[in-house]
N, CA and C atoms as an extended XYZ file, in Angstrom:
351
Properties=species:S:1:pos:R:3:atomname:S:1:resname:S:1:resid:I:1 pbc="F F F"
N        12.652      -54.416      159.413 N   LYS     1
C        13.268      -55.378      158.516 CA  LYS     1
C        13.094      -54.882      157.088 C   LYS     1
N        14.160      -54.958      156.325 N   ILE     2
C        14.163      -54.423      154.960 CA  ILE     2
C        13.194      -55.176      154.054 C   ILE     2
N        13.071      -56.474      154.236 N   LEU     3
C        12.145      -57.238      153.402 CA  LEU     3
C        10.698      -56.812      153.620 C   LEU     3
N        10.384      -56.473      154.848 N   TYR     4
C         9.033      -55.993      155.155 CA  TYR     4
C         8.749      -54.687      154.415 C   TYR     4
N         9.700      -53.779      154.434 N   ILE     5
C         9.536      -52.487      153.762 CA  ILE     5
C         9.418      -52.679      152.252 C   ILE     5
N        10.269      -53.541      151.696 N   LEU     6
C        10.215      -53.779      150.254 CA  LEU     6
C         8.930      -54.497      149.840 C   LEU     6
N         8.456      -55.391      150.686 N   ARG     7
C         7.194      -56.072      150.392 CA  ARG     7
C         6.054      -55.060      150.375 C   ARG     7
N         6.053      -54.137      151.328 N   LYS     8
C         5.032      -53.084      151.343 CA  LYS     8
C         5.151      -52.215      150.092 C   LYS     8
N         6.389      -51.938      149.672 N   ALA     9
C         6.601      -51.133      148.463 CA  ALA     9
C         6.078      -51.864      147.230 C   ALA     9
N         6.252      -53.168      147.193 N   LEU    10
C         5.839      -53.965      146.044 CA  LEU    10
C         4.334      -53.918      145.822 C   LEU    10
N         3.576      -53.666      146.872 N   PHE    11
C         2.123      -53.632      146.760 CA  PHE    11
C         1.550      -52.255      147.103 C   PHE    11
N         2.372      -51.242      146.917 N   SER    12
C         1.954      -49.859      147.141 CA  SER    12
C         0.982      -49.416      146.038 C   SER    12
N         0.118      -48.455      146.340 N   PRO    13
C        -0.769      -47.945      145.288 CA  PRO    13
C        -0.025      -47.102      144.239 C   PRO    13
N         1.188      -46.684      144.515 N   HIS    14
C         1.965      -45.840      143.606 CA  HIS    14
C         2.848      -46.707      142.710 C   HIS    14
N         2.735      -46.528      141.413 N   LEU    15
C         3.455      -47.333      140.435 CA  LEU    15
C         4.967      -47.244      140.610 C   LEU    15
N         5.493      -46.035      140.798 N   ASN    16
C         6.947      -45.874      140.929 CA  ASN    16
C         7.498      -46.597      142.153 C   ASN    16
N         6.740      -46.640      143.209 N   VAL    17
C         7.170      -47.338      144.424 CA  VAL    17
C         7.186      -48.849      144.173 C   VAL    17
N         6.201      -49.347      143.441 N   ARG    18
C         6.177      -50.784      143.110 CA  ARG    18
C         7.354      -51.161      142.218 C   ARG    18
N         7.675      -50.304      141.251 N   ILE    19
C         8.829      -50.554      140.384 CA  ILE    19
C        10.096      -50.606      141.222 C   ILE    19
N        10.239      -49.692      142.146 N   LEU    20
C        11.396      -49.677      143.031 CA  LEU    20
C        11.473      -50.967      143.852 C   LEU    20
N        10.332      -51.427      144.341 N   GLY    21
C        10.299      -52.669      145.109 CA  GLY    21
C        10.751      -53.864      144.293 C   GLY    21
N        10.278      -53.963      143.048 N   VAL    22
C        10.686      -55.076      142.175 CA  VAL    22
C        12.184      -55.025      141.916 C   VAL    22
N        12.681      -53.855      141.575 N   GLU    23
C        14.110      -53.735      141.270 CA  GLU    23
C        14.968      -54.020      142.501 C   GLU    23
N        14.500      -53.633      143.667 N   ALA    24
C        15.249      -53.912      144.896 CA  ALA    24
C        15.278      -55.412      145.178 C   ALA    24
N        14.152      -56.091      144.997 N   PHE    25
C        14.125      -57.537      145.206 CA  PHE    25
C        15.032      -58.258      144.217 C   PHE    25
N        15.038      -57.826      142.959 N   ILE    26
C        15.918      -58.434      141.959 CA  ILE    26
C        17.378      -58.210      142.346 C   ILE    26
N        17.701      -57.019      142.823 N   SER    27
C        19.077      -56.717      143.237 CA  SER    27
C        19.510      -57.582      144.422 C   SER    27
N        18.620      -57.730      145.396 N   ILE    28
C        18.944      -58.573      146.553 CA  ILE    28
C        19.127      -60.015      146.110 C   ILE    28
N        18.264      -60.477      145.239 N   LEU    29
C        18.380      -61.843      144.738 CA  LEU    29
C        19.682      -62.026      143.968 C   LEU    29
N        20.060      -61.035      143.192 N   ASN    30
C        21.323      -61.089      142.457 CA  ASN    30
C        22.518      -61.149      143.406 C   ASN    30
N        22.489      -60.350      144.452 N   MET    31
C        23.576      -60.379      145.441 CA  MET    31
C        23.609      -61.713      146.169 C   MET    31
N        22.435      -62.252      146.507 N   ASP    32
C        22.350      -63.535      147.199 CA  ASP    32
C        22.904      -64.655      146.330 C   ASP    32
N        22.587      -64.632      145.047 N   ILE    33
C        23.094      -65.658      144.136 CA  ILE    33
C        24.605      -65.547      144.004 C   ILE    33
N        25.106      -64.322      143.914 N   ASN    34
C        26.559      -64.133      143.821 CA  ASN    34
C        27.253      -64.640      145.072 C   ASN    34
N        26.644      -64.410      146.246 N   LEU    35
C        27.226      -64.931      147.480 CA  LEU    35
C        27.234      -66.453      147.475 C   LEU    35
N        26.128      -67.054      147.049 N   ASN    36
C        26.060      -68.512      146.970 CA  ASN    36
C        27.106      -69.053      146.011 C   ASN    36
N        27.287      -68.386      144.873 N   THR    37
C        28.245      -68.844      143.880 CA  THR    37
C        29.661      -68.752      144.430 C   THR    37
N        29.978      -67.643      145.071 N   ASN    38
C        31.322      -67.471      145.620 CA  ASN    38
C        31.582      -68.420      146.777 C   ASN    38
N        30.604      -68.623      147.649 N   ASN    39
C        30.789      -69.504      148.800 CA  ASN    39
C        30.847      -70.970      148.411 C   ASN    39
N        30.211      -71.319      147.308 N   ASN    40
C        30.143      -72.719      146.908 CA  ASN    40
C        30.957      -73.011      145.660 C   ASN    40
N        31.934      -72.183      145.355 N   ALA    41
C        32.729      -72.383      144.147 CA  ALA    41
C        33.467      -73.716      144.187 C   ALA    41
N        33.848      -74.171      145.374 N   LYS    42
C        34.577      -75.425      145.501 CA  LYS    42
C        33.644      -76.628      145.522 C   LYS    42
N        32.368      -76.384      145.723 N   SER    43
C        31.389      -77.460      145.810 CA  SER    43
C        30.938      -77.886      144.419 C   SER    43
N        30.629      -79.160      144.269 N   ASN    44
C        30.139      -79.673      142.994 CA  ASN    44
C        28.647      -79.451      142.827 C   ASN    44
N        27.937      -79.182      143.895 N   ASN    45
C        26.490      -78.999      143.834 CA  ASN    45
C        26.162      -77.547      143.508 C   ASN    45
N        25.454      -77.332      142.414 N   SER    46
C        25.023      -75.987      142.080 CA  SER    46
C        23.783      -75.648      142.902 C   SER    46
N        23.416      -74.384      142.887 N   PHE    47
C        22.223      -73.952      143.626 CA  PHE    47
C        20.995      -74.681      143.109 C   PHE    47
N        20.884      -74.798      141.790 N   SER    48
C        19.694      -75.436      141.232 CA  SER    48
C        19.613      -76.905      141.618 C   SER    48
N        20.754      -77.586      141.717 N   GLN    49
C        20.743      -78.985      142.146 CA  GLN    49
C        20.287      -79.088      143.597 C   GLN    49
N        20.796      -78.202      144.442 N   ARG    50
C        20.383      -78.221      145.847 CA  ARG    50
C        18.903      -77.882      145.963 C   ARG    50
N        18.435      -76.903      145.161 N   PHE    51
C        17.029      -76.527      145.189 CA  PHE    51
C        16.153      -77.696      144.759 C   PHE    51
N        16.542      -78.382      143.676 N   ALA    52
C        15.753      -79.521      143.195 CA  ALA    52
C        15.676      -80.604      144.264 C   ALA    52
N        16.785      -80.843      144.955 N   THR    53
C        16.793      -81.833      146.023 CA  THR    53
C        15.873      -81.408      147.156 C   THR    53
N        15.958      -80.141      147.532 N   LEU    54
C        15.100      -79.634      148.605 CA  LEU    54
C        13.634      -79.706      148.216 C   LEU    54
N        13.341      -79.357      146.974 N   LYS    55
C        11.954      -79.359      146.539 CA  LYS    55
C        11.401      -80.779      146.459 C   LYS    55
N        12.215      -81.701      145.975 N   SER    56
C        11.716      -83.061      145.807 CA  SER    56
C        11.491      -83.747      147.144 C   SER    56
N        12.294      -83.419      148.133 N   THR    57
C        12.111      -84.042      149.437 CA  THR    57
C        11.134      -83.261      150.307 C   THR    57
N        10.821      -82.018      149.896 N   GLN    58
C         9.885      -81.146      150.607 CA  GLN    58
C        10.218      -81.008      152.089 C   GLN    58
N        11.512      -80.809      152.361 N   ARG    59
C        11.903      -80.579      153.750 CA  ARG    59
C        12.199      -79.099      153.953 C   ARG    59
N        12.365      -78.701      155.185 N   MET    60
C        12.613      -77.300      155.514 CA  MET    60
C        13.938      -76.849      154.912 C   MET    60
N        13.964      -75.631      154.475 N   ILE    61
C        15.201      -75.044      153.976 CA  ILE    61
C        15.978      -74.553      155.186 C   ILE    61
N        17.162      -75.120      155.362 N   GLU    62
C        17.941      -74.808      156.547 CA  GLU    62
C        18.901      -73.646      156.308 C   GLU    62
N        19.347      -73.448      155.094 N   ASN    63
C        20.296      -72.398      154.775 CA  ASN    63
C        19.562      -71.061      154.706 C   ASN    63
N        19.987      -70.068      155.483 N   PRO    64
C        19.300      -68.763      155.471 CA  PRO    64
C        19.331      -68.086      154.102 C   PRO    64
N        20.408      -68.282      153.337 N   GLN    65
C        20.473      -67.684      152.005 CA  GLN    65
C        19.430      -68.308      151.084 C   GLN    65
N        19.261      -69.605      151.165 N   GLN    66
C        18.245      -70.264      150.347 CA  GLN    66
C        16.848      -69.840      150.788 C   GLN    66
N        16.658      -69.686      152.074 N   GLN    67
C        15.365      -69.244      152.593 CA  GLN    67
C        15.052      -67.837      152.090 C   GLN    67
N        16.048      -66.961      152.091 N   LEU    68
C        15.868      -65.602      151.583 CA  LEU    68
C        15.522      -65.633      150.102 C   LEU    68
N        16.215      -66.453      149.348 N   THR    69
C        15.948      -66.569      147.917 CA  THR    69
C        14.522      -67.029      147.660 C   THR    69
N        14.087      -68.039      148.387 N   MET    70
C        12.733      -68.554      148.207 CA  MET    70
C        11.681      -67.505      148.587 C   MET    70
N        11.948      -66.740      149.631 N   GLU    71
C        11.009      -65.697      150.059 CA  GLU    71
C        10.881      -64.620      148.981 C   GLU    71
N        12.008      -64.197      148.420 N   ILE    72
C        11.991      -63.165      147.386 CA  ILE    72
C        11.306      -63.670      146.128 C   ILE    72
N        11.574      -64.906      145.752 N   VAL    73
C        10.919      -65.480      144.577 CA  VAL    73
C         9.400      -65.509      144.777 C   VAL    73
N         8.970      -65.778      145.986 N   GLY    74
C         7.534      -65.740      146.282 CA  GLY    74
C         6.949      -64.353      146.081 C   GLY    74
N         7.671      -63.336      146.506 N   TYR    75
C         7.201      -61.961      146.297 CA  TYR    75
C         7.165      -61.622      144.808 C   TYR    75
N         8.195      -62.042      144.075 N   LEU    76
C         8.224      -61.771      142.637 CA  LEU    76
C         7.103      -62.512      141.915 C   LEU    76
N         6.775      -63.696      142.389 N   ARG    77
C         5.657      -64.446      141.802 CA  ARG    77
C         4.360      -63.648      141.966 C   ARG    77
N         4.169      -63.072      143.125 N   ARG    78
C         2.966      -62.265      143.355 CA  ARG    78
C         2.986      -60.994      142.511 C   ARG    78
N         4.175      -60.447      142.264 N   ALA    79
C         4.283      -59.236      141.447 CA  ALA    79
C         3.894      -59.504      139.996 C   ALA    79
N         3.972      -60.756      139.567 N   LEU    80
C         3.595      -61.094      138.196 CA  LEU    80
C         2.090      -60.996      137.964 C   LEU    80
N         1.330      -60.750      139.010 N   ASN    81
C        -0.115      -60.549      138.876 CA  ASN    81
C        -0.485      -59.072      138.789 C   ASN    81
N         0.515      -58.209      138.745 N   GLN    82
C         0.261      -56.772      138.702 CA  GLN    82
C         0.253      -56.255      137.271 C   GLN    82
N         0.295      -54.940      137.136 N   GLN    83
C         0.231      -54.280      135.840 CA  GLN    83
C         1.376      -54.715      134.922 C   GLN    83
N         1.192      -54.449      133.644 N   THR    84
C         2.171      -54.839      132.632 CA  THR    84
C         3.559      -54.267      132.915 C   THR    84
N         3.630      -53.030      133.337 N   VAL    85
C         4.926      -52.397      133.617 CA  VAL    85
C         5.679      -53.174      134.700 C   VAL    85
N         4.975      -53.587      135.719 N   ILE    86
C         5.600      -54.335      136.817 CA  ILE    86
C         6.035      -55.712      136.324 C   ILE    86
N         5.175      -56.385      135.575 N   ARG    87
C         5.526      -57.711      135.046 CA  ARG    87
C         6.746      -57.629      134.140 C   ARG    87
N         6.824      -56.578      133.306 N   GLU    88
C         7.990      -56.407      132.437 CA  GLU    88
C         9.272      -56.279      133.250 C   GLU    88
N         9.218      -55.523      134.331 N   ARG    89
C        10.403      -55.364      135.186 CA  ARG    89
C        10.814      -56.689      135.806 C   ARG    89
N         9.835      -57.472      136.236 N   VAL    90
C        10.132      -58.776      136.828 CA  VAL    90
C        10.754      -59.689      135.778 C   VAL    90
N        10.150      -59.769      134.598 N   TYR    91
C        10.687      -60.631      133.537 CA  TYR    91
C        12.095      -60.207      133.143 C   TYR    91
N        12.305      -58.900      132.990 N   PHE    92
C        13.627      -58.405      132.627 CA  PHE    92
C        14.650      -58.750      133.715 C   PHE    92
N        14.250      -58.564      134.975 N   GLY    93
C        15.154      -58.874      136.081 CA  GLY    93
C        15.485      -60.354      136.159 C   GLY    93
N        14.493      -61.212      135.946 N   LEU    94
C        14.738      -62.652      135.967 CA  LEU    94
C        15.650      -63.067      134.826 C   LEU    94
N        15.458      -62.452      133.659 N   ASN    95
C        16.336      -62.735      132.528 CA  ASN    95
C        17.776      -62.349      132.842 C   ASN    95
N        17.954      -61.203      133.466 N   THR    96
C        19.291      -60.752      133.851 CA  THR    96
C        19.926      -61.716      134.848 C   THR    96
N        19.127      -62.223      135.784 N   LEU    97
C        19.648      -63.176      136.761 CA  LEU    97
C        20.118      -64.465      136.091 C   LEU    97
N        19.357      -64.938      135.118 N   ILE    98
C        19.752      -66.156      134.405 CA  ILE    98
C        21.022      -65.920      133.611 C   ILE    98
N        21.141      -64.749      132.983 N   GLU    99
C        22.342      -64.441      132.212 CA  GLU    99
C        23.581      -64.388      133.089 C   GLU    99
N        23.437      -63.848      134.291 N   LYS   100
C        24.588      -63.705      135.185 CA  LYS   100
C        24.932      -64.996      135.905 C   LYS   100
N        23.926      -65.806      136.177 N   ASN   101
C        24.167      -67.037      136.921 CA  ASN   101
C        23.156      -68.092      136.497 C   ASN   101
N        23.619      -69.003      135.672 N   ALA   102
C        22.729      -70.018      135.109 CA  ALA   102
C        22.267      -71.037      136.149 C   ALA   102
N        22.874      -71.051      137.320 N   SER   103
C        22.509      -72.054      138.321 CA  SER   103
C        21.125      -71.813      138.930 C   SER   103
N        20.550      -70.659      138.693 N   ILE   104
C        19.221      -70.366      139.234 CA  ILE   104
C        18.113      -70.675      138.215 C   ILE   104
N        18.481      -71.232      137.070 N   LYS   105
C        17.508      -71.502      136.004 CA  LYS   105
C        16.293      -72.285      136.474 C   LYS   105
N        16.513      -73.373      137.186 N   LEU   106
C        15.388      -74.211      137.602 CA  LEU   106
C        14.398      -73.454      138.474 C   LEU   106
N        14.911      -72.653      139.369 N   LEU   107
C        14.044      -71.880      140.251 CA  LEU   107
C        13.206      -70.879      139.451 C   LEU   107
N        13.837      -70.200      138.509 N   ILE   108
C        13.131      -69.202      137.705 CA  ILE   108
C        12.162      -69.883      136.739 C   ILE   108
N        12.576      -70.998      136.148 N   PHE   109
C        11.668      -71.716      135.251 CA  PHE   109
C        10.442      -72.213      136.003 C   PHE   109
N        10.636      -72.643      137.231 N   ASP   110
C         9.508      -73.071      138.052 CA  ASP   110
C         8.556      -71.895      138.299 C   ASP   110
N         9.116      -70.737      138.585 N   LEU   111
C         8.316      -69.526      138.771 CA  LEU   111
C         7.524      -69.196      137.523 C   LEU   111
N         8.176      -69.249      136.366 N   LEU   112
C         7.514      -68.891      135.120 CA  LEU   112
C         6.495      -69.950      134.695 C   LEU   112
N         6.788      -71.197      134.964 N   LEU   113
C         5.848      -72.267      134.624 CA  LEU   113
C         4.530      -72.089      135.382 C   LEU   113
N         4.619      -71.747      136.652 N   LYS   114
C         3.407      -71.518      137.441 CA  LYS   114
C         2.636      -70.307      136.904 C   LYS   114
N         3.343      -69.334      136.356 N   GLN   115
C         2.686      -68.150      135.788 CA  GLN   115
C         1.938      -68.521      134.511 C   GLN   115
N         2.460      -69.465      133.745 N   LEU   116
C         1.835      -69.839      132.488 CA  LEU   116
C         0.596      -70.713      132.655 C   LEU   116
N         0.481      -71.368      133.798 N   LYS   117
C        -0.662      -72.277      134.022 CA  LYS   117
C        -1.951      -71.529      134.223 C   LYS   117
């Protein structure tokens, strides 16, 4: 499974491999968000609205795309505990995701808020 390989890369002892893992996760998340945006263009509910509803009710995420997004965000959250170079890549990637698709703002802000605590 590709996520398993990328997760191992994210926590590799080699800096370049960890950077590659972060960038790959950001790319997958970007593709996943684009798929969600294209598939739900006719829907009035944005991803962030659906996420807020799911989080507030604390029920299982049934959509595989949302589950993938949440899994990747969890890995990126753990990457924020690594060296400065890795954290910079994560922050830059999250900023790029917000610029390309504002509907993921709540999810990313939640990630960053937990980092600030």
